PASE-166652 format. One line per 4 residues: their letters; for each residue x, y, z of C-alpha. Coordinates in Angstrom, 1 decimal, always signed. Example, Ala and Ser with C-alpha at 12.3 -4.5 7.8 and 13.67 -1.06 7.14 Angstrom:
<atoms>
AS> +12.3,-4.5,+7.8 ~ +13.7,-1.1,+7.1
</atoms>
This chain:
<atoms>
MDET> +22.8,+38.3,-12.1 ~ +20.3,+37.0,-9.6 ~ +20.9,+34.1,-7.1 ~ +20.4,+31.4,-9.7
HEPA> +23.3,+32.9,-11.7 ~ +21.0,+33.3,-14.8 ~ +20.8,+36.6,-16.6 ~ +17.6,+38.6,-15.9
LADP> +15.1,+38.6,-18.7 ~ +13.7,+42.0,-19.6 ~ +10.7,+40.9,-21.4 ~ +8.0,+39.3,-19.1
ADAA> +6.9,+36.9,-21.9 ~ +10.5,+35.6,-22.1 ~ +10.6,+35.3,-18.4 ~ +7.4,+33.3,-18.4
AHGA> +8.6,+31.0,-21.2 ~ +12.0,+30.6,-19.4 ~ +10.2,+29.7,-16.1 ~ +7.9,+27.2,-17.9
AAHD> +10.9,+25.5,-19.5 ~ +12.7,+25.2,-16.2 ~ +9.5,+23.8,-14.7 ~ +9.2,+21.3,-17.5
EHTA> +12.8,+20.1,-16.9 ~ +12.0,+19.6,-13.2 ~ +8.7,+17.8,-14.0 ~ +10.4,+15.5,-16.5
HDVA> +13.0,+14.6,-14.0 ~ +10.3,+13.9,-11.4 ~ +8.4,+11.7,-13.8 ~ +11.4,+9.8,-14.8
KHIR> +12.2,+9.2,-11.0 ~ +8.6,+7.9,-10.5 ~ +8.7,+5.7,-13.6 ~ +12.0,+4.2,-12.4
AYLM> +10.3,+3.4,-9.0 ~ +7.2,+1.9,-10.7 ~ +9.4,-0.3,-12.8 ~ +11.4,-1.5,-9.8
VGAT> +8.1,-2.3,-8.0 ~ +6.8,-4.1,-11.1 ~ +10.0,-6.2,-11.3 ~ +9.7,-7.0,-7.6
LLLF> +6.0,-8.1,-8.1 ~ +7.1,-10.3,-11.0 ~ +9.9,-11.8,-8.8 ~ +7.5,-12.5,-6.0
TAIT> +5.0,-14.0,-8.4 ~ +7.7,-16.4,-9.5 ~ +8.5,-17.1,-5.8 ~ +4.8,-17.8,-5.3
VFLS> +4.7,-20.3,-8.1 ~ +7.9,-22.0,-6.9 ~ +6.5,-22.2,-3.3 ~ +3.3,-23.8,-4.6
YVNF> +5.4,-26.9,-5.5 ~ +7.0,-27.0,-2.0 ~ +5.3,-29.0,+0.7 ~ +5.5,-27.3,+4.1
GTQK> +4.0,-30.3,+5.9 ~ +0.3,-29.4,+6.0 ~ -2.1,-27.7,+3.7 ~ -2.5,-25.0,+6.4
ANVA> +1.2,-24.2,+6.4 ~ +1.2,-24.0,+2.6 ~ -1.7,-21.6,+2.7 ~ +0.0,-19.5,+5.4
VAML> +3.1,-19.2,+3.4 ~ +1.1,-18.3,+0.3 ~ -0.8,-15.7,+2.2 ~ +2.3,-14.2,+3.6
VATF> +3.8,-13.7,+0.1 ~ +0.4,-12.4,-1.2 ~ +0.2,-9.9,+1.7 ~ +3.6,-8.5,+0.9
KAGL> +2.7,-8.1,-2.7 ~ -0.6,-6.4,-1.8 ~ +1.1,-4.1,+0.6 ~ +3.6,-3.1,-2.1
VAAI> +0.8,-2.4,-4.6 ~ -1.1,-0.4,-2.0 ~ +1.9,+1.6,-0.9 ~ +3.4,+2.4,-4.3
FMHL> +0.7,+2.1,-7.1 ~ -2.1,+3.4,-4.9 ~ +0.1,+6.1,-3.4 ~ -0.7,+5.2,+0.2
SNEK> +2.9,+5.9,+1.1 ~ +2.3,+9.6,+0.5 ~ -1.2,+9.9,+2.0 ~ -2.4,+11.6,+5.2
RMIY> -3.1,+10.0,+8.5 ~ -6.9,+9.4,+7.7 ~ -6.0,+7.1,+5.0 ~ -3.7,+5.1,+7.3
RILI> -6.5,+5.0,+9.9 ~ -8.8,+3.5,+7.3 ~ -6.0,+1.1,+6.1 ~ -5.3,-0.1,+9.6
FTFF> -9.1,-0.7,+10.3 ~ -9.3,-2.7,+7.0 ~ -6.2,-4.6,+8.0 ~ -7.7,-5.7,+11.3
FVLG> -11.0,-6.5,+9.6 ~ -9.2,-8.8,+7.2 ~ -7.3,-10.4,+10.1 ~ -10.6,-11.0,+11.7
LFWL> -11.9,-12.7,+8.5 ~ -8.7,-14.8,+8.4 ~ -9.2,-15.7,+12.0 ~ -12.8,-16.9,+11.3
TYLA> -11.5,-19.0,+8.5 ~ -8.8,-20.5,+10.7 ~ -11.5,-21.3,+13.3 ~ -13.6,-23.0,+10.6
WYDP> -10.8,-25.4,+9.8 ~ -10.9,-26.7,+13.4 ~ -14.7,-26.7,+13.9 ~ -16.2,-27.5,+10.5
ITTR> -20.0,-27.3,+10.0 ~ -21.2,-30.8,+9.3 ~ -24.6,-32.1,+8.6 ~ -25.6,-35.3,+10.4
</atoms>
């Protein structure tokens, strides 16, 4: 017996078929693990969508505070989608560099929107 405690197969075709079957079992297990993770993320997204709808009926004092809370929840959901469904949690450093650049760019756009609230363009 070899280290896996399986009998050695004399015919190479049998060995190849046996190896393919073992590979399929591992692949099926890996796929099931990923599907479970995707379903959990999908359930989390549904939950946070319900939280978003609930929070839309809550008054946080000002419209700006309401928008800030909505953006916080939306940012969490977008990060979850990017990390899991877009597989960014498994990518290399270059992807993260691009993602960080994009994050700061979006923050800059949010900052410009914030400044526009306090200094609106008006025609006189």
